[in-house]
C-alpha positions as CSV (number, residue, x, y, z in Angstrom):
1,M,-35.8,3.4,-21.3
2,V,-34.8,7.1,-19.6
3,N,-34.8,9.8,-21.8
4,F,-31.4,11.3,-20.6
5,D,-30.9,13.7,-24.0
6,E,-34.3,16.1,-22.7
7,Q,-32.9,19.1,-21.9
8,L,-34.9,20.7,-19.0
9,D,-34.7,24.5,-18.2
10,R,-33.5,24.7,-14.5
11,K,-33.1,28.6,-14.7
12,G,-35.2,30.2,-12.3
13,T,-35.8,27.5,-9.9
14,N,-33.0,28.5,-7.6
15,S,-30.7,26.1,-8.7
16,V,-27.1,26.7,-7.6
17,K,-25.7,24.9,-10.8
18,W,-27.8,27.0,-12.8
19,D,-28.9,30.4,-11.2
20,E,-26.1,31.2,-8.7
21,I,-23.1,31.3,-11.4
22,C,-25.0,34.6,-12.8
23,L,-24.8,36.2,-9.5
24,K,-21.1,35.0,-8.5
25,Y,-19.5,36.0,-12.0
26,Q,-21.9,38.8,-12.7
27,E,-22.5,37.4,-16.3
28,E,-25.6,36.4,-17.9
29,D,-26.0,33.2,-20.5
30,L,-23.3,31.0,-18.5
31,L,-23.4,27.4,-19.2
32,P,-22.6,25.5,-16.1
33,L,-20.4,22.5,-16.5
34,W,-19.3,22.6,-12.7
35,V,-21.4,21.8,-9.5
36,A,-21.8,17.9,-9.1
37,D,-25.3,17.7,-9.4
38,M,-27.1,16.1,-12.8
39,D,-29.2,17.9,-15.3
40,F,-31.4,14.6,-15.2
41,K,-34.9,13.9,-13.7
42,A,-34.9,11.5,-10.8
43,P,-36.0,8.1,-11.3
44,S,-39.8,7.6,-11.7
45,G,-40.2,5.7,-8.7
46,V,-38.8,8.8,-6.4
47,I,-40.9,10.8,-8.1
48,N,-44.4,8.7,-7.8
49,A,-43.4,8.4,-4.1
50,Y,-43.2,11.8,-3.7
51,Q,-46.5,12.4,-5.7
52,E,-48.0,10.3,-3.2
53,M,-46.7,11.8,-0.1
54,I,-48.0,15.4,-1.7
55,S,-51.4,14.1,-2.4
56,H,-51.7,12.8,1.1
57,G,-51.2,16.7,2.0
58,I,-49.6,16.2,5.6
59,F,-46.1,17.0,6.1
60,G,-45.8,16.6,9.9
61,Y,-42.9,15.0,11.8
62,S,-41.5,11.6,10.6
63,A,-40.2,8.4,12.4
64,T,-37.5,6.8,10.5
65,P,-39.3,3.1,9.3
66,D,-37.6,-0.2,9.5
67,S,-38.4,-0.3,5.9
68,L,-36.1,2.4,5.1
69,Y,-33.1,0.7,7.3
70,E,-34.1,-2.8,5.2
71,A,-33.7,-0.9,1.9
72,I,-30.4,0.5,2.8
73,I,-29.1,-2.7,4.4
74,A,-30.0,-4.8,1.1
75,W,-28.6,-1.9,-1.4
76,E,-25.0,-2.1,0.5
77,Q,-25.3,-5.8,0.5
78,D,-26.4,-6.4,-3.3
79,H,-24.0,-3.7,-4.7
80,H,-21.3,-3.5,-2.4
81,Q,-20.9,-6.7,-0.6
82,L,-21.3,-4.8,2.2
83,G,-23.0,-5.9,5.3
84,V,-24.5,-3.6,7.9
85,T,-26.8,-3.8,10.7
86,K,-29.5,-1.4,11.9
87,D,-27.5,-0.9,14.7
88,N,-24.4,0.7,12.7
89,I,-26.7,3.3,10.9
90,L,-26.9,7.2,11.7
91,F,-28.7,9.3,9.8
92,F,-27.3,12.9,8.8
93,S,-28.6,15.6,6.7
94,G,-25.8,15.2,4.4
95,V,-22.4,13.3,4.1
96,L,-20.5,16.7,5.0
97,A,-22.8,17.3,8.1
98,G,-21.8,13.6,9.0
99,I,-18.0,14.5,8.5
100,A,-17.9,17.4,10.5
101,T,-19.8,16.1,13.4
102,A,-17.6,13.1,13.2
103,V,-14.3,15.7,13.2
104,Q,-16.0,17.4,16.6
105,A,-16.6,13.9,18.3
106,F,-13.3,12.3,17.3
107,T,-10.5,15.2,17.5
108,E,-9.7,18.1,19.5
109,P,-9.2,21.5,18.1
110,S,-5.4,21.7,16.8
111,D,-5.3,18.0,16.1
112,A,-3.8,17.4,13.0
113,V,-6.1,15.6,10.1
114,L,-4.9,14.6,6.8
115,I,-6.5,15.0,3.7
116,H,-4.7,14.2,-0.1
117,D,-4.5,16.7,-2.3
118,P,-5.7,17.5,-5.0
119,V,-9.4,16.6,-3.0
120,Y,-12.9,17.6,-2.6
121,P,-12.7,21.1,-1.3
122,P,-15.3,20.9,1.7
123,F,-12.9,18.9,3.6
124,A,-10.6,21.6,4.0
125,G,-13.3,24.0,4.7
126,I,-14.7,21.8,7.6
127,L,-11.1,21.4,9.1
128,T,-10.6,25.0,8.9
129,E,-14.0,26.1,10.8
130,N,-13.3,23.3,13.3
131,K,-9.7,24.6,14.3
132,R,-8.0,21.7,12.9
133,K,-4.5,21.5,11.4
134,I,-4.7,20.7,7.9
135,V,-2.1,18.1,6.5
136,R,-2.0,17.5,3.0
137,S,-0.5,14.4,0.9
138,R,0.0,15.2,-2.6
139,L,-1.1,12.3,-4.8
140,L,1.2,11.3,-7.4
141,E,0.0,11.1,-11.4
142,K,1.1,7.7,-12.8
143,D,0.0,6.2,-16.4
144,G,-2.9,9.1,-16.4
145,R,-4.4,8.3,-13.0
146,F,-3.9,9.5,-9.4
147,I,-2.1,7.0,-7.0
148,M,-1.3,7.6,-3.3
149,D,2.0,8.7,-2.0
150,F,2.4,6.3,0.8
151,A,6.1,7.1,2.1
152,D,4.7,10.9,2.0
153,M,1.6,10.2,4.1
154,E,3.5,8.1,6.4
155,E,6.1,11.0,6.8
156,K,3.5,13.6,7.5
157,I,1.7,11.5,9.7
158,K,4.7,11.1,12.0
159,Q,6.0,14.8,11.7
160,N,2.5,16.0,12.7
161,H,1.0,13.1,14.8
162,V,-1.8,12.9,12.5
163,K,-5.0,11.8,14.6
164,M,-7.4,11.3,11.6
165,V,-7.7,11.1,7.9
166,I,-10.5,11.7,5.5
167,L,-10.6,9.8,2.6
168,C,-12.4,10.1,-0.6
169,N,-13.4,6.8,-2.0
170,P,-14.1,7.1,-5.1
171,H,-11.9,10.2,-5.3
172,N,-13.2,13.6,-6.2
173,P,-11.8,15.0,-8.5
174,G,-9.9,12.6,-10.4
175,G,-12.4,10.1,-10.3
176,R,-9.6,6.9,-9.2
177,V,-11.7,4.1,-8.0
178,W,-9.3,3.1,-5.3
179,T,-8.3,-0.6,-5.6
180,E,-8.6,-3.3,-2.6
181,E,-4.7,-3.5,-2.6
182,E,-4.5,0.2,-2.4
183,L,-7.2,0.7,0.4
184,N,-5.7,-2.4,2.4
185,Q,-2.2,-0.4,2.3
186,F,-3.6,2.9,3.1
187,G,-5.8,1.0,6.3
188,E,-2.7,-0.7,7.4
189,L,-0.7,2.6,7.6
190,C,-3.2,4.1,9.4
191,R,-3.7,0.9,11.7
192,K,0.2,1.1,12.4
193,Y,-0.1,4.7,13.6
194,G,-3.6,4.4,15.6
195,I,-5.3,6.9,12.9
196,L,-9.2,7.2,12.5
197,V,-10.5,6.9,8.8
198,L,-13.4,9.0,7.9
199,S,-14.2,7.5,4.5
200,D,-16.7,9.4,2.0
201,E,-17.9,7.2,-0.4
202,I,-20.7,9.1,-1.6
203,H,-20.0,8.3,-5.4
204,Q,-19.8,4.5,-4.4
205,D,-22.8,3.6,-7.1
206,L,-21.0,5.5,-10.1
207,V,-18.4,3.1,-11.0
208,F,-17.8,2.1,-14.4
209,S,-17.1,-1.3,-15.6
210,P,-14.5,-3.1,-15.3
211,N,-13.7,-1.2,-12.2
212,K,-14.9,-2.4,-8.8
213,M,-16.0,-0.3,-5.9
214,T,-14.3,-1.6,-2.5
215,S,-15.9,-0.4,0.5
216,F,-13.1,0.5,3.1
217,F,-14.8,-1.7,5.7
218,N,-13.9,-4.5,3.3
219,A,-10.4,-3.6,2.3
220,G,-8.6,-5.1,5.1
221,E,-9.3,-7.3,8.4
222,N,-11.1,-5.3,11.0
223,F,-11.0,-2.0,9.2
224,A,-14.3,-1.1,10.5
225,D,-12.4,-0.8,14.2
226,F,-11.0,2.2,13.4
227,T,-13.2,3.8,10.7
228,V,-16.6,5.5,10.0
229,Q,-18.2,4.8,6.4
230,F,-20.5,8.1,4.9
231,T,-22.9,7.8,1.7
232,S,-25.8,8.8,0.1
233,M,-28.0,8.0,-2.7
234,T,-28.5,11.5,-3.5
235,K,-25.5,11.6,-5.8
236,T,-26.4,8.4,-7.2
237,F,-30.0,9.5,-7.6
238,N,-29.6,13.5,-8.4
239,L,-31.6,13.9,-5.3
240,A,-28.9,16.5,-3.6
241,G,-31.4,19.2,-2.7
242,I,-33.4,16.5,-0.1
243,K,-30.5,16.6,2.2
244,N,-30.1,12.9,3.6
245,S,-27.4,10.7,4.0
246,V,-26.0,7.6,6.4
247,A,-23.0,6.9,8.4
248,F,-21.8,3.3,9.0
249,A,-20.1,2.9,12.4
250,K,-20.0,-0.9,13.3
251,N,-17.4,-0.4,16.2
252,P,-19.8,0.4,18.8
253,K,-17.6,2.8,20.9
254,L,-17.4,4.9,17.7
255,H,-21.0,4.8,17.1
256,Q,-21.9,5.7,20.5
257,L,-19.2,8.8,20.6
258,L,-20.8,10.1,17.3
259,E,-24.4,9.7,18.3
260,R,-23.8,11.8,21.3
261,K,-22.1,14.2,19.5
262,Q,-25.1,14.2,16.7
263,A,-27.7,14.6,19.7
264,E,-25.4,17.8,21.2
265,N,-26.1,19.4,17.9
266,F,-29.5,18.5,17.6
267,Q,-28.9,16.9,14.3
268,Q,-30.9,13.4,14.6
269,E,-34.3,14.6,13.1
270,I,-34.2,13.6,9.2
271,N,-35.9,15.6,6.6
272,T,-39.4,13.7,5.6
273,F,-38.4,14.3,2.0
274,G,-35.2,12.7,2.4
275,L,-36.4,9.3,4.2
276,V,-39.3,9.0,1.5
277,G,-37.1,9.8,-1.5
278,M,-33.8,7.6,-0.1
279,E,-36.2,4.5,0.4
280,A,-37.8,4.9,-3.3
281,A,-34.3,5.5,-4.4
282,Y,-33.0,2.3,-3.4
283,R,-35.9,0.1,-4.0
284,T,-37.1,1.2,-7.2
285,G,-33.8,3.1,-8.7
286,E,-31.7,0.1,-10.1
287,E,-32.6,0.3,-13.6
288,W,-32.5,3.8,-13.8
289,L,-28.7,3.6,-12.5
290,N,-28.0,1.4,-14.9
291,E,-28.7,3.1,-18.0
292,L,-27.4,6.4,-16.1
293,L,-23.9,4.6,-16.3
294,V,-24.2,4.0,-19.9
295,Y,-25.2,7.5,-20.6
296,L,-22.3,8.7,-18.4
297,Q,-19.7,6.7,-20.1
298,K,-20.8,7.9,-23.8
299,N,-20.8,11.5,-22.8
300,I,-17.0,10.8,-21.4
301,E,-16.2,9.4,-24.7
302,T,-17.6,12.3,-26.3
303,T,-15.4,14.6,-24.1
304,F,-12.4,12.8,-24.6
305,T,-12.8,12.5,-28.9
306,F,-13.6,16.4,-28.6
307,F,-10.5,17.4,-26.7
308,E,-8.1,15.0,-28.9
309,E,-9.6,16.8,-32.1
310,H,-10.0,20.6,-30.9
311,L,-7.8,20.7,-27.3
312,P,-4.9,18.4,-27.9
313,K,-3.0,20.5,-25.5
314,A,-5.0,19.8,-22.5
315,K,-4.9,16.5,-20.8
316,I,-7.7,14.6,-18.9
317,M,-7.7,12.0,-16.6
318,K,-9.8,9.1,-17.6
319,P,-12.6,8.7,-14.9
320,E,-12.9,5.0,-13.4
321,G,-16.2,6.4,-11.3
322,T,-18.0,9.4,-11.1
323,Y,-19.3,12.0,-13.6
324,L,-16.3,14.3,-13.2
325,L,-13.3,15.1,-15.2
326,W,-9.9,16.3,-13.9
327,I,-8.6,18.3,-17.0
328,D,-4.7,19.6,-16.8
329,F,-4.8,23.0,-18.8
330,S,-1.1,24.0,-18.2
331,A,0.0,23.6,-21.6
332,Y,-1.9,26.9,-22.4
333,G,0.4,28.6,-20.1
334,L,-2.5,30.6,-18.4
335,T,-2.3,31.4,-14.5
336,D,-5.7,30.0,-12.7
337,E,-6.9,33.3,-12.8
338,E,-6.5,34.0,-16.3
339,L,-7.9,30.5,-17.0
340,E,-11.1,31.1,-15.1
341,N,-11.8,34.5,-16.5
342,R,-10.8,33.7,-19.9
343,L,-13.4,30.7,-19.7
344,V,-16.4,32.5,-17.8
345,H,-16.1,35.9,-19.3
346,E,-15.1,35.2,-22.8
347,G,-16.3,31.7,-23.4
348,K,-19.4,32.0,-21.1
349,V,-18.9,28.3,-19.8
350,V,-18.1,27.6,-16.0
351,L,-16.3,24.8,-14.7
352,N,-14.7,24.3,-11.1
353,T,-11.3,25.8,-10.4
354,G,-8.8,23.1,-10.1
355,I,-6.8,25.0,-7.1
356,S,-9.6,24.9,-5.2
357,Y,-9.2,21.3,-4.6
358,G,-5.8,22.3,-3.0
359,P,-2.2,23.3,-4.4
360,G,-2.0,20.3,-6.6
361,G,-5.1,21.5,-8.2
362,Q,-3.0,24.6,-10.2
363,Q,-3.8,25.1,-14.0
364,H,-6.9,22.5,-13.8
365,M,-10.0,22.4,-14.0
366,R,-12.9,19.8,-13.2
367,L,-15.6,19.3,-15.6
368,N,-19.1,17.9,-14.9
369,V,-20.6,15.8,-18.0
370,A,-23.8,14.9,-16.2
371,C,-25.9,16.8,-18.8
372,S,-27.5,16.1,-22.1
373,N,-25.1,15.1,-24.8
374,A,-26.1,18.5,-26.4
375,T,-25.6,20.8,-23.6
376,L,-22.1,19.1,-23.1
377,L,-21.1,19.5,-26.7
378,E,-22.1,23.5,-26.4
379,G,-20.0,23.6,-23.5
380,L,-17.0,21.7,-25.1
381,N,-17.1,24.0,-28.2
382,R,-17.2,27.4,-26.0
383,I,-13.8,26.0,-24.0
384,A,-12.1,25.3,-27.5
385,R,-13.3,28.8,-29.3
386,V,-11.6,30.5,-26.1
387,L,-8.4,28.1,-25.8
388,N,-7.6,28.3,-29.5
């Protein structure tokens, strides 16, 4: 059994989650429930693999072993019924690096790229840095969860001559695990207008039963013809710092163009620690992951119960996947700046500001429950103290 209740001191480790907030907000004793990494030790199989590597003591250039390809292929087939081959796989230092490279490979400056609203902020950042036109389609909220507005997407695709869509599957920050039917309708819309899809599936393993993760490749006939998928074990197994991810491109032309742009940017060399950690995680981490999902669900239930009792005016979107909760604080009548300031400077607790996810995130916050239950309860009590 993994002890997810263990409280590990991460301060002073150059942790973005724990150390950077003091510099950002100029406050001490802040409790972070923000950045999407977990306060849990990596699986023992990964730690053991690193200890063996460190004991050897040499950290020279490393080739990518066939055993890693085999581990990736087996994991995707066993857990997501996704069939990929070695020839479909490209490695990147991270999913965002892969998406940025794909934006450069498949579009030109001023081309229109559609993203949802709200959605993971770096999507917009990548498009801005690469001088692409951002087109946002607002997600609708129905029965306490996000749904896509297909009529709005189609209208904006036509108006803006959209060339590409970046999809978040599962969705961050809403925790939606898009159904096969939703993804099929989305994919057929993209096929109709000749649009390339970049599907960010980094949260693919963090899905709660009975919800089922559907790879975008598997959502419709020949969707792989116009899609590149991105994923990584770093989110699944709390290994974000090792910087490694994979892209799946089944269409040979897309693969060739992406690989060519990767070579132009000299991104083809992968961190040795990433290679070792990825293989060890996929080969040894399944039991750890199963226990993690149970613990995360317990923390989610704790949060819902707490809000019902102490913060009933707030509305939480029930996640179908991820360890991120999207919370609507609009009933408290605070501006985005007032809400952030009150939580940080009075409550000494840090969440991600909803407005950073797009205009649809006004008066919202994103809360990360991937921490010990004790840490979570302390953070929830801090929120309640300053909002009541």
